[in-house]
C-alpha positions, -999 to +999 in steps of 0.1 A: +000-001-001+014+035-009+002+064+015+011+098+000-003+136+006-018+150-024-025+183-037-058+184-014-065+152+002-043+120+015-040+094-010-041+055-007-025+039-041-038+071-057-074+071-042-085+103-018-087+090+018-094+108+050-079+100+084-103+098+111-079+089+140-076+083+177-052+090+202-041+059+221-008+061+242+004+022+247+024+035+274-009+045+294-026+012+289-018-021+304-005-040+275-031-070+278-055-042+271-045-028+244-070-050+218-101-042+238-091-003+235-083-008+199-116-024+194-134+003+211-116+029+190-127+009+157-159+007+171-164+045+174-156+050+137-119+054+135-099+041+110-065+051+125-045+053+160-021+079+170+003+074+197+034+094+211+065+077+221+079+086+254+120+090+250+124+090+291+102+057+297+122+039+274+157+052+281+153+061+322+191+060+324+219+069+296+222+037+272+198+017+296+171+009+269+136-006+285+114-027+260+113-004+230+099-035+216+068-025+231+062+000+206+064-024+179+040-049+196+016-022+200+017-014+165+011-050+153-021-048+177-031-019+156-026-039+126-046-069+140-074-045+151-077-033+112-066+002+123-038+027+105-011+042+125+000+078+131+035+077+150+050+107+168+083+100+180+092+133+198+119+137+208+097+162+229+062+150+231+042+172+260+014+146+267+012+158+301+040+134+304+069+134+329+095+162+314+074+162+282+091+125+274+127+144+277+151+125+297+161+138+331+197+129+326+196+150+294+177+181+305+196+182+335+230+185+316+219+208+287+191+226+301+177+253+279+201+238+251+176+206+248+152+213+217+180+230+194+206+227+170+229+218+203+253+191+191+253+172+223+213+171+220+215+160+184+240+132+192+216+120+218+186+123+199+204+103+170+213+077+193+178+070+210+159+073+174+185+046+159+175+022+188+140+028+186+128+038+149+137+003+137+099-006+154+083+020+132+105+015+099+098-022+098+061-017+103+053+012+074+025+009+052+047+002+023+057-032+041+025-043+048+023-024+081-001+002+096+024+030+101+010+060+073+023+090+090+052+104+114+054+133+134+086+155+134+090+169+169+058+181+187+044+216+188+076+231+184+064+264+176+052+267+211+085+266+221+113+277+198+123+286+164+154+267+155+145+258+118+183+240+114+172+216+145+136+209+129+159+206+093+177+179+111+150+158+128+131+154+095+166+147+078+171+120+106+140+104+099+145+097+062+180+089+070+172+059+093+142+049+067+112+065+074+094+066+038+057+074+047+049+112+047+064+134+076+041+160+092+042+186+118+018+200+144+009+234+160-013+258+172-031+275+149-013+310+153+011+326+130+042+327+153+033+288+164+030+281+126+061+298+117+084+285+145+075+247+139+069+242+105+094+226+081+095+232+042+083+201+022+068+187+053+030+185+060+017+209+083-010+202+111-030+222+137-043+218+171-073+230+184-105+220+203-133+241+184-133+268+158-123+248+128-127+270+101-106+296+116-081+273+126-079+260+088-079+295+075-050+302+099-030+272+083-038+277+047-022+313+053+012+291+059+002+265+036-016+268+005-013+227-006-018+200+012-044+181+030-062+197+060-057+182+092-065+187+129-037+165+146-053+172+180-088+177+182-093+184+221-123+164+229-118+170+270-092+181+292-069+169+320-069+177+356-046+193+380-044+180+418-062+206+436-082+218+407-109+199+385-111+202+352-138+216+335-158+190+313-170+199+277-207+187+266-205+157+248-232+177+218-210+203+220-178+184+208-198+164+184-207+196+170-174+207+172-163+171+152-187+176+128-173+210+118-139+198+110-155+170+090-171+195+070-142+216+058-131+179+042-102+176+069-086+148+087-087+147+124-069+129+154-095+130+186-072+137+214-077+116+234-097+086+220-089+070+251-068+088+277-057+059+299-035+063+331+000+078+337+009+047+361+040+053+383+040+091+389+048+095+354+024+124+352+039+156+342+030+192+356+024+228+343+031+260+350+001+287+356+000+320+334-008+326+302+029+320+290+033+290+316+058+306+337+038+307+371+031+284+399+036+247+396+003+227+386+011+189+389-012+166+368-033+141+383-028+100+376-057+092+356-054+107+321-089+099+313-094+134+297-130+133+292-125+107+264-150+091+245-135+058+259-130+066+295-101+053+322-116+019+326-124+013+286-158+021+289-181+038+265-193+074+276-218+096+263-193+114+239-183+079+225-217+077+212-223+110+203-191+111+180-203+073+168-233+092+149-209+114+136-183+091+122-206+068+109-216+092+082-180+089+071-173+055+074-171+029+047-198+002+055-211-005+087-191+001+123-181-029+142-202-037+171-191-025+204-171-049+224-181-062+261-169-044+288-141-058+307-143-078+337-143-062+370-134-071+402-162-095+421-168-071+452-149-051+480-120-062+490-098-047+520-062-045+521-050-064+555-023-040+565+006-061+582+033-038+585+050-002+587+084+011+583+096+050+592+112+071+560+143+069+572+147+032+572+129+031+539+156+054+526+186+034+544+172+002+525+158+013+493+176+049+483+208+058+467+241+066+486+242+095+508+262+126+496+278+158+513+281+191+494+285+226+498+252+232+485+221+212+480+225+188+449+196+186+425+175+154+419+194+154+385+227+155+400+217+124+426+202+106+397+168+107+409+141+110+381+106+103+397+110+102+436+120+124+466+155+134+482+161+138+520+179+170+525+200+173+559+216+203+571+231+215+603+224+252+619+255+261+638+251+275+674+244+290+695+226+317+678+192+331+681+162+321+659+162+334+626+137+323+597+151+298+581+143+300+540+147+275+509+156+292+478+146+276+447+124+246+462+109+223+437+084+210+447+071+199+480+090+196+510+079+178+548+104+193+574+115+179+602+136+203+631+157+183+660+133+150+652+101+170+653+076+176+624+072+211+611+050+224+583+050+215+547+066+238+525+061+243+489+078+269+463+070+304+466+053+297+500+042+331+520+046+355+484+081+352+486+089+342+448+109+313+447+115+312+484+100+288+510+101+301+546+103+270+577+101+298+605+122+306+630+149+284+641+175+288+671+209+270+664+219+247+670+199+223+651+195+198+629+169+206+599+154+179+576+137+188+542+119+157+524+117+172+489+093+154+465+090+162+429+054+160+418+064+158+381+088+179+359+069+208+336+058+191+301+051+223+283+062+259+280+096+279+287+101+260+320+108+228+303+135+207+318+137+229+350+157+212+379+141+194+409+149+193+446+164+224+462+178+245+431+193+277+451+201+270+488+192+272+525+196+302+544+195+309+578+191+349+582+212+359+552+235+332+558+241+300+535+241+267+554+266+247+538+279+208+543+243+195+531+237+160+533+213+148+503+202+109+499+176+101+472+151+076+466+136+067+430+101+054+429+113+026+405+133+013+435+099-006+446+088-016+414+088-052+398+106-081+411+133-063+423+120-038+443+095-068+459+126-086+468+144-053+482+110-046+503+109-083+517+145-075+530+133-043+552+124-048+591+088-039+592+069-031+625+033-034+631+007-016+610+002+022+613-028+032+590-020+066+575+011+073+590+043+084+573+061+057+557+060+027+540+031+004+544+031-035+533-002-054+533-023-079+511-053-078+493-069-113+489-091-118+455-116-146+458-116-173+429-131-160+398-130-125+412-102-109+390-110-078+372-106-041+366-106-022+402-103+011+420-079+014+452-093+036+477-073+051+506-100+071+531-081+094+557-047+086+540-028+123+530-003+121+499+016+090+483+019+062+461+008+027+454+025-004+442+002-037+439+021-071+428+048-047+417+028-030+394+035+010+402-005+019+400+005+055+409+001+090+429-029+094+452-036+130+474-063+136+493-065+175+479-085+155+449-099+158+428-092+123+419-102+098+444-094+067+435-066+052+416-074+027+384-057-008+385-061-029+355-075-063+359-045-083+343-024-067+376-042-088+403-040-126+404-066-148+426-057-151+463-030-130+477-014-097+461+012-078+478+003-039+484+029-013+490+019+023+504+043+050+505+025+077+526+048+108+523+030+128+543+006+115+569-008+131+600+006+160+617+036+153+646+059+132+649+066+103+623+047+074+630+017+092+642-014+073+633-044+097+623-079+088+613-069+067+582-086+033+574-073+002+553-072+006+519-096-014+498-103-023+462-136-016+448-152-027+418 
């Protein structure tokens, strides 16, 4: 099959065709459920699926590649479902994903030189693409596979204007064997289309409404080529502490109809959002140009999509199906049956608790001592936390202790007593968080957690941890000791083995620290579930070594989705790392109840 970009339309073997695509990220869906989600997308009336490729998920450390074959297996599943595929391999993806998909070890070293012609960045991108693109090249439509379109970068016009960088990426894709058409995608504004376009490469636009105006903007820059909305935003994501504003199904369906009435192709973003398992959700910055307060994104990536987080059709699914049926070739497939759900409510039986110092001693990296606080990047921590310890000399009177450049949130302990929780920009001090007055001598601990690296805007790639210093009055405190804990230290078989060697005490529900327990699924009762943690404050959950994700009592998300394939009949080990707990000394229990799994 030959897929081509014509004067006004896409063409398959010389015949005009319209791409009716939907976004579905393979890394946000359990692999055992890919087939069901793809069948749902096809039943909605789509003929194509789009996915990003997250570089940092596949290369968590330099040269340490993890399961790049997952992309190939997903594309094979796409083909088996009778769909085409659009692949958006980055290197930057946004996607409300940690660091926009860029590896921490690269942004930490290069800072603002990423996404430019910087030779060190281009060498890293070339090496990454050389590892992953064979999964795409072998599955192009000209070779019998589903891939019909590959994107160059992603919304680059919202970030930069380095035309030489974009030309290099387009050249590299071709040099590595990508023969299907290439494209870019940008907001429908002149400066974005100017900054993100590549001569000779199809340009597409992203929007959630106003199709005619958006396509008119595109035509000002590209008089020829098919019209396409690469991201038709059918919903939106949510930040912790602030619910997303839902869109009405009838309104979204009407906007989709307008896109198609323009003769355009479309990619519904998201057709199925899935879940940012394992703390992989990113963060945004408030403000018109994304340079304000940090806004971390919730674990769920439901997005208000037509296929919800659990794979079920929503009202929007049926409304969009009605619209898409008018453009389908033949009748639409039947909607697949719903996935099995857990048979009843099952409580987690907590069996042990371990304080944070012991958790760090057993699972953390080595402690380092430095003149100034090292960042997460300098300590090799991607998703995780760092304990900073610093001594206030004495004797001296009580002065305010200030943390300059705190990112993102710190539980404080002074001489073994819990202090307040600090957040960046506390008390109107810009990027200075104020602990309060501390007299010397004193030992101060700052347990700093990353809530997700920025995934969009000019502060992409910013460092985590304490990026400035710790001040007592106007004096910097030096000799800072720092030790990091990566969330992946608790994942999989290796994490389970490491946890098994720790010396747990008796259970203390809701206390700050690591909790161990068991959830027992009755025979025949395995299925999708939601884990609820009534009365718990903030932390992460693992079940059977699978990283379910972050919870936080501020909402709006109240439970964490657990895919049925994660569970098994009988006993399943549950780990809960509670990072905040009730006020007071570590180990103090509040009113938290036992975690539970509900259908």
